[in-house]
C-alpha positions in Angstrom: 16.0 29.2 9.0 17.6 27.2 6.1 16.2 23.8 5.7 18.3 20.8 7.0 21.1 19.4 4.3 20.3 16.4 2.3 22.7 13.7 1.4 22.6 10.7 -1.0 24.9 8.0 0.3 25.8 4.7 -1.4 24.2 2.0 1.0 24.9 -1.4 -0.9 24.9 -2.9 -4.4 22.3 -5.8 -4.7 23.8 -9.3 -5.4 24.1 -11.0 -7.9 24.4 -8.5 -10.7 22.2 -9.1 -13.5 24.5 -8.5 -16.2 21.8 -7.2 -18.5 19.4 -4.2 -19.1 17.1 -3.8 -16.2 14.0 -1.8 -16.7 12.4 -1.3 -13.3 12.2 -2.1 -9.5 9.2 -2.3 -7.6 9.0 -2.8 -3.9 6.4 -4.9 -2.2 4.0 -2.4 -0.5 4.3 -4.2 3.0 7.1 -6.9 2.8 10.9 -6.4 2.5 10.9 -7.7 -1.1 11.7 -5.7 -4.3 11.2 -7.2 -7.8 13.1 -6.2 -10.9 12.3 -6.8 -14.3 15.1 -7.8 -16.8 15.2 -10.0 -20.0 12.4 -12.6 -19.6 12.7 -12.7 -16.0 12.0 -11.3 -12.8 14.5 -11.4 -9.9 13.2 -10.8 -6.4 15.6 -9.4 -3.9 15.4 -9.3 -0.2 15.6 -5.7 1.3 17.0 -7.0 4.5 20.0 -8.4 3.0 20.4 -6.7 -0.6 20.5 -10.3 -2.0 18.6 -12.7 -4.6 15.5 -14.2 -2.8 13.7 -15.7 -5.7 13.3 -15.5 -9.3 10.2 -15.9 -11.8 11.0 -17.3 -15.4 9.4 -19.4 -18.4 6.4 -17.3 -18.6 6.9 -14.6 -21.3 8.5 -15.0 -24.7 10.0 -11.7 -24.9 11.6 -9.4 -22.3 9.5 -8.4 -19.3 9.4 -4.4 -19.3 7.5 -3.8 -15.9 5.9 -5.3 -12.9 3.6 -4.5 -10.1 2.6 -6.2 -6.6 -1.1 -6.5 -6.0 -2.1 -5.1 -2.6 -2.5 -7.6 0.0 -5.8 -9.8 -0.7 -8.1 -11.5 1.8 -6.0 -14.8 1.6 -2.6 -12.9 1.7 -1.6 -14.7 -1.4 1.4 -12.6 -3.0 0.6 -11.7 -6.7 2.8 -10.3 -9.1 1.8 -9.0 -12.5 4.4 -8.4 -15.4 4.3 -6.5 -18.5 6.2 -8.0 -21.5 7.2 -7.1 -25.0 5.3 -10.2 -26.1 1.9 -7.9 -25.7 0.8 -9.8 -22.5 0.5 -9.3 -18.9 1.2 -12.2 -16.6 -0.3 -13.1 -13.7 2.3 -14.7 -10.8 1.5 -16.4 -7.5 3.6 -17.4 -4.5 3.3 -19.4 -1.4 2.7 -16.9 1.4 4.1 -19.3 4.0 7.2 -20.0 2.1 8.0 -16.6 1.4 7.9 -15.3 5.2 9.6 -18.5 6.6 12.4 -19.2 3.9 16.0 -17.8 4.6 16.7 -15.1 2.3 19.6 -15.4 -0.2 19.8 -19.4 -0.3 22.7 -20.9 -2.2 22.8 -22.1 -6.0 22.0 -25.6 -4.9 18.6 -24.6 -3.7 17.9 -22.3 -6.6 16.0 -24.7 -8.8 13.7 -25.6 -6.0 13.1 -22.0 -5.1 12.2 -20.7 -8.5 9.4 -23.5 -8.4 7.5 -21.9 -5.6 6.4 -19.0 -8.1 3.6 -20.2 -10.2 2.9 -18.8 -13.7 -1.0 -18.8 -13.2 -2.9 -16.6 -15.9 -2.0 -14.6 -19.2 -4.0 -11.5 -20.0 -4.2 -10.8 -23.5 -5.7 -8.0 -25.6 -2.8 -5.5 -26.5 -1.4 -5.3 -29.9 1.9 -4.3 -28.7 4.6 -4.4 -26.0 3.1 -3.8 -22.5 5.2 -0.6 -21.1 3.4 0.0 -17.6 1.0 -1.4 -15.3 -0.5 -0.3 -12.1 -2.7 -1.6 -9.3 -5.6 0.4 -7.7 -5.0 1.0 -3.9 -7.6 -1.7 -3.2 -6.1 -4.2 -5.6 -9.3 -4.5 -7.0 -8.5 -3.0 -10.6 -5.2 -3.5 -12.7 -4.3 -0.8 -15.5 -2.0 -1.9 -18.5 -0.8 0.5 -21.1 0.9 -0.2 -24.7 2.6 1.2 -27.8 -0.8 0.3 -29.3 -2.1 3.5 -27.7 -4.4 1.8 -25.6 -5.2 1.5 -21.6 -7.1 -1.6 -20.5 -8.6 -1.8 -17.2 -9.0 -5.4 -15.6 -11.0 -6.4 -12.6 -9.8 -9.0 -10.2 -13.0 -11.1 -9.2 -11.8 -12.5 -6.0 -13.6 -15.2 -4.1 -13.3 -19.0 -4.4 -14.4 -22.3 -2.8 -13.4 -22.6 0.9 -12.1 -18.9 0.8 -9.4 -19.6 -1.8 -9.0 -16.9 -4.5 -9.4 -17.8 -8.1 -7.4 -16.4 -11.0 -10.6 -14.9 -12.3 -10.0 -11.4 -14.3 -12.5 -9.5 -16.2 -11.8 -6.6 -19.0 -14.0 -3.8 -17.6 -12.9 -1.0 -20.0 -10.5 -0.4 -23.1 -9.4 3.3 -23.3 -8.3 4.5 -26.5 -8.3 8.4 -26.6 -4.4 9.0 -26.8 -2.9 9.9 -29.9 0.3 8.3 -29.1 2.1 5.4 -27.3 0.9 5.2 -23.8 4.3 5.2 -21.9 3.1 5.0 -18.3 -0.3 4.6 -16.2 -0.4 5.1 -12.4 -3.2 4.8 -9.9 -3.2 7.7 -7.3 -3.1 6.4 -3.7 -5.8 7.3 -1.4 -7.7 9.7 -3.8 -11.2 11.0 -2.6 -14.5 10.6 -4.2 -15.7 13.2 -6.5 -19.0 14.7 -8.2 -19.6 15.1 -11.6 -21.2 18.1 -13.0 -24.8 16.8 -13.0 -24.6 15.8 -9.4 -23.8 12.1 -9.7 -21.0 10.7 -8.1 -17.8 8.6 -9.3 -15.7 6.5 -7.3 -12.4 7.1 -5.4 -10.0 5.3 -8.0 -8.2 8.0 -9.9 -5.9 6.8 -12.9 -3.4 8.9 -14.7 -1.6 8.0 -18.1 1.2 9.5 -19.8 1.6 9.2 -23.3 4.0 10.1 -26.2 1.3 12.6 -27.5 2.8 14.9 -24.8 -0.5 14.6 -22.7 -1.6 13.4 -19.4 -4.9 12.0 -19.3 -7.0 11.4 -15.7 -9.6 8.7 -15.7 -12.4 8.0 -13.2 -15.3 5.4 -13.1 -18.6 6.7 -12.4 -21.4 4.8 -10.7 -22.5 2.8 -13.7 -19.1 1.3 -13.6 -18.1 3.3 -16.9 -14.5 4.8 -17.3 -13.9 8.0 -18.7 -11.3 10.7 -19.4 -12.1 13.7 -16.9 -9.1 15.9 -17.8 -6.5 16.3 -20.2 -3.1 17.9 -19.0 -1.0 19.4 -21.4 1.6 22.1 -22.0 5.4 21.6 -22.4 5.4 18.2 -21.1 7.6 16.9 -23.9 8.3 13.2 -24.5 6.8 11.5 -21.4 8.6 9.1 -19.1 7.0 8.5 -15.8 4.3 9.2 -13.5 4.2 9.2 -9.6 1.7 10.0 -7.0 1.8 10.5 -3.3 -0.7 9.9 -0.5 -2.2 12.9 1.2 -0.7 16.1 -0.2 -2.0 16.2 -4.0 -1.9 12.9 -6.2 -0.4 13.6 -9.6 -1.5 17.3 -9.6 -4.1 19.1 -7.5 -7.9 18.8 -8.0 -9.4 22.4 -8.2 -12.8 23.7 -8.3 -11.8 27.1 -9.9 -10.4 27.8 -13.4 -7.9 25.6 -14.7 -4.5 26.2 -16.5 -5.7 23.2 -18.6 -9.2 24.5 -19.4 -8.9 25.3 -23.1 -7.5 21.8 -24.1 -9.4 20.1 -26.6 -10.5 16.4 -25.8 -13.0 14.1 -26.2 -14.2 14.1 -22.7 -18.1 14.2 -21.9 -18.9 17.5 -20.2 -20.6 15.8 -17.2 -17.4 14.0 -16.5 -14.9 17.1 -16.7 -12.6 17.9 -14.0 -10.4 21.0 -13.3 -6.6 20.5 -12.7 -4.0 23.1 -11.7 -0.2 23.2 -12.0 0.8 23.4 -8.3 4.5 23.4 -9.1 7.4 22.9 -11.6 10.6 21.1 -10.7 14.2 23.0 -11.5 15.8 21.9 -14.8 18.6 19.8 -13.8 18.8 17.0 -16.2 20.2 17.5 -19.7 18.7 14.2 -21.4 15.5 12.5 -20.9 14.1 11.9 -17.6 13.0 8.1 -17.5 11.7 7.8 -14.1 10.0 9.8 -10.8 9.7 8.7 -7.5 7.5 10.7 -4.9 7.6 9.9 -1.2 4.7 9.9 0.6 6.2 10.2 3.9 8.9 12.9 3.3 7.6 14.5 0.6 11.0 14.5 -1.6 10.7 13.8 -5.1 13.8 11.6 -6.9 14.2 11.5 -10.6 16.7 9.4 -13.0 17.4 9.6 -16.6 19.5 9.3 -19.6 22.4 11.5 -18.2 23.2 9.3 -15.4 21.8 11.7 -12.8 20.1 11.0 -9.5 18.3 14.1 -8.4 16.3 14.7 -5.3 13.9 17.8 -4.9 11.9 19.1 -2.1 9.1 21.6 -1.7 9.9 24.9 0.0 7.4 25.3 2.8 7.4 29.2 2.7 7.7 29.7 -1.1 6.1 26.6 -2.1 8.9 26.4 -4.9 10.4 23.0 -5.5 14.3 23.2 -5.1 17.1 20.8 -5.5 18.3 19.3 -2.3 20.7 16.7 -3.6 22.2 15.3 -6.7 24.8 12.2 -7.6 26.3 12.6 -11.1 27.2 9.0 -12.6 25.1 7.3 -10.1 25.7 4.1 -12.0 29.0 5.1 -13.6 28.8 5.8 -17.4 25.5 4.0 -17.8 22.0 5.2 -17.8 19.5 4.9 -14.8 16.4 3.6 -16.1 14.5 3.9 -12.8 14.2 5.0 -9.4 12.0 4.2 -6.4 11.6 4.8 -2.6 11.1 2.2 0.2 11.8 1.3 3.6 14.9 0.4 4.8 14.9 -3.2 6.5 18.6 -4.0 6.8 20.5 -4.4 10.0 22.0 -0.8 9.8 18.6 0.7 9.9 18.4 -0.3 13.6 14.7 -0.4 13.8 14.4 3.2 12.6 11.5 3.6 9.9 13.9 5.2 7.4 13.5 5.4 3.6 15.9 4.8 1.3 16.1 4.9 -2.8 16.9 2.3 -5.1 18.3 2.9 -8.7 18.3 0.4 -11.4 20.9 0.9 -14.2 20.9 -0.1 -17.8 23.8 -2.6 -17.1 22.0 -4.5 -15.0 23.0 -3.1 -11.3 20.8 -2.3 -8.7 22.1 0.3 -6.0 20.7 1.3 -2.7 21.0 5.0 -1.4 20.5 6.3 1.9 18.6 9.6 2.2 20.4 11.3 5.0 18.8 14.7 6.5 20.3 17.0 8.9 23.7 15.6 9.4 
């Protein structure tokens, strides 16, 4: 029996238009908020109304390339981290009561007061060139940043202050410099399992992957002594690397195996005791005619979405019987003649969802427009 059809239907265009190149849009892990990076600004949109909620300005001296929400902390403080072409990462915090109680999409007369609710609290310095990507571990304890300087920095948030309030105390716990090219992207795997080293000692559950212009993906783990090391190098026909994504539950950025590996012969500088074997579990059909900029992977439906320089938005699904990945839906010119820099999946919170737990896609265009897409299955 063939799988039900999938349609990608235009749902909404976010307002206002940013009228400048937008790099990335990142949904909050639990609230109906979406943060989009452009120029020296991050605009936060409401996923309930597809309109502007607030903005972050005045923290960086050059354009902001990427951003990441910290998973909820003990005080429920909203915290967003930004990566910039000025070689730094910025820490921003927001009043949680104001976020939940304030009407979304206020008028221009209240905009100045609105923007003051975001506070630029700390600058993380160390990279020599622009910060291209950043990612939080599932617990929010660790933050990984990567750069054109070929390095990955891992920072630890040392939470806990007087009267139960959190301090902006961050510490560098590792600088990883094994890539031979610009490190384009980093991503922590959601809900990864603990592992065991070849010498019988254990390492933690946090698993980090990095993609580089050296045409490799490296997998990193923290051992029980708190030392981060490369446990695997994935190589072979990757080409110029654009993005990484992981999903919870059914293989994260690959599939860990105990047997032989497709990557076993790759030379690298890993310590033998930390080596892991990874195996290719699937290859997406070749659809794009230009570079793929972004990959989104749904932890609920299992669908994968890609966008790139050719303006395509493509959705793939794994065939349950053959285990092969197939194209299930495609939109040409998703943003007209413009490139599509990013795609992400998130929960629908608008009135049209009518309380159903539905997912949608959000694409970010090179011209500064954000578009929401309904993923309709079986109609």
